[in-house]
C-alpha positions as CSV (number, residue, x, y, z in Angstrom):
1,M,-75.4,21.0,-71.9
2,T,-73.5,23.3,-74.2
3,T,-74.5,26.9,-74.9
4,K,-74.0,28.6,-78.3
5,I,-71.8,31.7,-78.0
6,R,-69.9,34.2,-80.2
7,F,-66.6,35.8,-79.4
8,S,-64.7,38.5,-81.2
9,T,-61.2,38.3,-82.6
10,N,-58.6,41.1,-82.6
11,A,-59.3,41.5,-86.3
12,G,-62.9,42.2,-85.6
13,E,-64.3,38.9,-86.8
14,E,-66.8,36.9,-84.8
15,I,-66.4,33.1,-84.2
16,E,-69.2,30.9,-83.0
17,G,-68.6,28.1,-80.5
18,A,-70.1,25.8,-78.0
19,L,-69.4,26.6,-74.4
20,C,-70.0,24.3,-71.4
21,E,-69.4,25.5,-67.8
22,P,-68.6,23.2,-64.9
23,P,-70.9,22.8,-61.9
24,G,-70.8,25.5,-59.2
25,S,-69.7,29.1,-59.5
26,G,-66.0,29.0,-58.7
27,K,-63.1,29.7,-61.0
28,T,-61.6,26.7,-62.9
29,G,-59.0,25.8,-65.5
30,A,-60.3,26.4,-69.1
31,L,-60.0,24.3,-72.2
32,V,-60.3,24.9,-75.9
33,V,-61.7,21.7,-77.5
34,V,-60.8,21.4,-81.1
35,H,-63.1,19.4,-83.4
36,E,-62.4,16.6,-85.9
37,G,-62.6,16.9,-89.6
38,Y,-66.4,16.5,-89.4
39,G,-66.8,19.9,-87.7
40,L,-68.5,21.1,-84.6
41,N,-71.0,18.2,-84.3
42,E,-72.7,16.5,-81.4
43,V,-69.6,14.3,-80.6
44,I,-67.5,17.4,-79.9
45,K,-70.3,19.0,-77.9
46,L,-70.4,15.8,-75.8
47,H,-66.7,16.0,-75.2
48,C,-67.2,19.6,-74.0
49,E,-69.8,18.3,-71.5
50,H,-67.5,15.6,-70.3
51,F,-64.7,18.1,-69.7
52,A,-67.1,20.4,-67.8
53,Q,-68.3,17.5,-65.7
54,A,-64.6,16.9,-64.8
55,G,-64.3,20.5,-63.6
56,F,-63.2,22.5,-66.6
57,L,-64.6,25.4,-68.5
58,A,-64.8,24.0,-72.1
59,L,-65.2,25.9,-75.4
60,A,-65.3,24.3,-78.8
61,P,-64.8,27.0,-81.5
62,D,-66.4,26.4,-84.9
63,L,-63.4,26.4,-87.1
64,F,-65.5,25.4,-90.2
65,R,-67.8,28.4,-89.8
66,G,-71.0,26.3,-89.7
67,K,-70.0,23.5,-92.0
68,V,-70.6,20.0,-90.6
69,A,-69.7,16.8,-92.6
70,K,-72.2,14.0,-92.5
71,N,-69.7,11.5,-94.0
72,D,-66.1,11.0,-95.1
73,R,-66.7,12.3,-98.6
74,E,-68.1,15.6,-97.3
75,M,-65.3,15.8,-94.7
76,T,-62.7,15.4,-97.5
77,G,-64.3,18.3,-99.4
78,I,-64.3,20.6,-96.4
79,I,-60.7,19.9,-95.5
80,G,-59.6,20.4,-99.1
81,T,-60.2,24.1,-98.7
82,F,-59.4,24.4,-95.0
83,D,-56.9,27.1,-93.9
84,F,-54.8,25.3,-91.3
85,Q,-52.8,28.4,-90.4
86,K,-56.0,30.5,-89.9
87,A,-57.4,27.8,-87.7
88,V,-54.4,28.0,-85.4
89,G,-55.0,31.7,-85.1
90,D,-58.7,31.0,-84.3
91,I,-57.6,28.7,-81.5
92,G,-55.3,31.4,-80.1
93,E,-58.3,33.8,-80.1
94,A,-60.4,31.2,-78.2
95,V,-57.5,30.9,-75.7
96,T,-57.6,34.7,-75.2
97,Y,-61.4,34.6,-74.7
98,L,-61.1,31.9,-72.0
99,R,-58.3,33.7,-70.2
100,S,-60.7,36.6,-69.4
101,H,-63.8,34.5,-68.8
102,A,-65.5,35.1,-65.4
103,R,-65.4,31.3,-64.6
104,G,-61.7,30.9,-65.7
105,N,-58.7,30.9,-63.4
106,G,-56.5,32.3,-66.1
107,R,-54.9,29.0,-67.1
108,V,-55.9,27.6,-70.5
109,A,-55.2,24.3,-72.3
110,V,-56.1,23.0,-75.7
111,A,-57.4,19.5,-76.5
112,G,-58.2,18.2,-80.0
113,F,-59.2,15.0,-81.8
114,S,-57.9,13.8,-85.2
115,L,-57.7,17.0,-87.3
116,G,-58.1,18.8,-83.9
117,G,-55.2,16.8,-82.5
118,A,-53.0,18.0,-85.3
119,L,-54.2,21.6,-84.6
120,T,-53.5,21.1,-80.9
121,L,-49.9,20.2,-81.5
122,A,-49.6,23.2,-83.8
123,A,-51.1,25.4,-81.1
124,A,-48.5,24.1,-78.6
125,R,-45.9,25.3,-81.1
126,Y,-47.4,28.6,-82.2
127,V,-50.0,29.9,-79.6
128,P,-48.1,32.0,-77.0
129,A,-48.2,31.1,-73.3
130,L,-50.4,28.1,-73.7
131,D,-50.5,26.2,-70.4
132,A,-51.0,22.6,-71.7
133,A,-52.0,20.6,-74.8
134,V,-53.7,17.2,-75.2
135,A,-53.6,15.7,-78.7
136,F,-55.7,12.7,-79.7
137,Y,-54.5,10.9,-82.9
138,G,-53.5,13.9,-84.9
139,L,-50.2,15.1,-86.5
140,P,-49.4,18.6,-87.8
141,R,-48.1,19.3,-91.3
142,F,-44.7,20.8,-90.3
143,P,-41.4,18.9,-89.5
144,S,-40.9,17.5,-86.1
145,D,-37.7,19.7,-85.7
146,E,-40.0,22.7,-85.1
147,F,-40.9,21.2,-81.7
148,A,-37.4,21.5,-80.3
149,N,-38.2,24.6,-78.4
150,V,-41.8,23.9,-77.3
151,K,-42.2,24.5,-73.6
152,T,-46.0,23.9,-73.4
153,A,-46.7,20.6,-71.5
154,I,-48.1,18.1,-74.0
155,C,-50.0,14.8,-73.5
156,G,-50.6,12.7,-76.6
157,H,-52.9,9.7,-77.1
158,Y,-52.4,7.7,-80.3
159,A,-53.6,4.4,-81.8
160,R,-51.3,1.5,-82.7
161,V,-53.4,0.9,-85.9
162,D,-53.4,4.3,-87.6
163,D,-52.3,5.1,-91.2
164,W,-52.7,8.8,-90.8
165,A,-51.1,9.6,-87.3
166,N,-48.2,7.2,-87.2
167,P,-47.0,6.5,-83.6
168,R,-43.4,6.5,-84.7
169,T,-43.8,10.1,-85.9
170,V,-45.3,11.0,-82.6
171,E,-42.3,9.6,-80.8
172,E,-40.0,11.6,-83.0
173,I,-41.9,14.8,-81.9
174,Q,-41.6,13.7,-78.3
175,G,-37.9,13.3,-78.7
176,K,-37.6,16.8,-80.1
177,V,-39.7,18.3,-77.3
178,R,-37.7,16.6,-74.6
179,S,-34.3,17.4,-76.2
180,G,-35.2,21.1,-75.8
181,G,-36.2,20.7,-72.2
182,G,-39.9,20.4,-72.7
183,Q,-42.4,17.9,-71.4
184,M,-44.4,15.5,-73.6
185,D,-46.0,12.3,-72.5
186,V,-47.1,9.9,-75.2
187,Y,-49.5,6.9,-74.8
188,I,-50.0,4.3,-77.6
189,Y,-53.3,2.3,-77.4
190,D,-54.1,-1.1,-79.0
191,A,-56.9,0.6,-80.9
192,K,-57.8,2.3,-84.2
193,H,-57.8,6.0,-85.2
194,G,-60.8,7.6,-83.7
195,F,-61.0,5.3,-80.7
196,M,-62.6,8.2,-78.6
197,R,-65.5,8.6,-81.0
198,S,-68.3,6.9,-79.1
199,T,-70.8,7.4,-81.9
200,D,-68.8,5.3,-84.3
201,S,-68.8,1.6,-83.5
202,S,-66.2,0.8,-86.2
203,T,-63.5,2.8,-84.3
204,Y,-64.7,3.3,-80.8
205,D,-62.7,1.4,-78.2
206,P,-64.3,1.8,-74.7
207,R,-61.3,0.5,-72.8
208,S,-58.8,2.7,-74.5
209,A,-61.1,5.7,-74.4
210,E,-61.6,5.4,-70.7
211,L,-57.9,5.0,-69.9
212,A,-57.1,8.0,-72.2
213,W,-59.8,10.0,-70.5
214,Q,-58.5,9.3,-67.0
215,R,-54.9,10.2,-68.1
216,T,-56.2,13.4,-69.7
217,V,-58.2,14.6,-66.7
218,G,-55.2,14.0,-64.4
219,F,-52.9,15.8,-66.7
220,L,-55.2,18.8,-67.0
221,H,-55.8,19.1,-63.3
222,R,-52.0,19.1,-62.8
223,H,-51.4,21.9,-65.4
224,I,-54.4,24.1,-65.3
225,G,-56.0,23.4,-61.9
């Protein structure tokens, strides 16, 4: 079960979010969960709960400041005025919050879906000292060359049938990361964009979702404990 929280930024702003703690009372690795273009909805809260059940402290910040899209038309309207750069800053603030959380062990990763996947890769590039990043079918808006010096460990999950997050572009980013001595694992699934979205029967692929989940949990345990 997620708990609604607020945390303050260095600029004095407050950001709301959904926080889910793992069982027990010990310190664990922490994770910023970045929502899709629909906003901080029940799907993302469910992802937070799954991450907590796997042993991680999970926080999904509300990057849309309360806006939740009910359909693709509303989502397009929200994204049309969305400040991508500010959102990366918000993710960095969430990382800072989790680093000092009483249940955290000081190591923090970011994981995001679709729009959140794009923001996750941007965070791997621009958020300092991030321990790991897991991107699900999302691509940032800047050139792949900017990943040449990224040292944050990255795991990417992408769909073979995807007009928005092209697997070939992901592989270009992987090449840039590796050329600079970084680590990036990329997995391509015989599925559609949104294959982790269990509430959407038109895109959800249980087999791909389960495999991606197993790989993600293993990756996170290796990098944030």
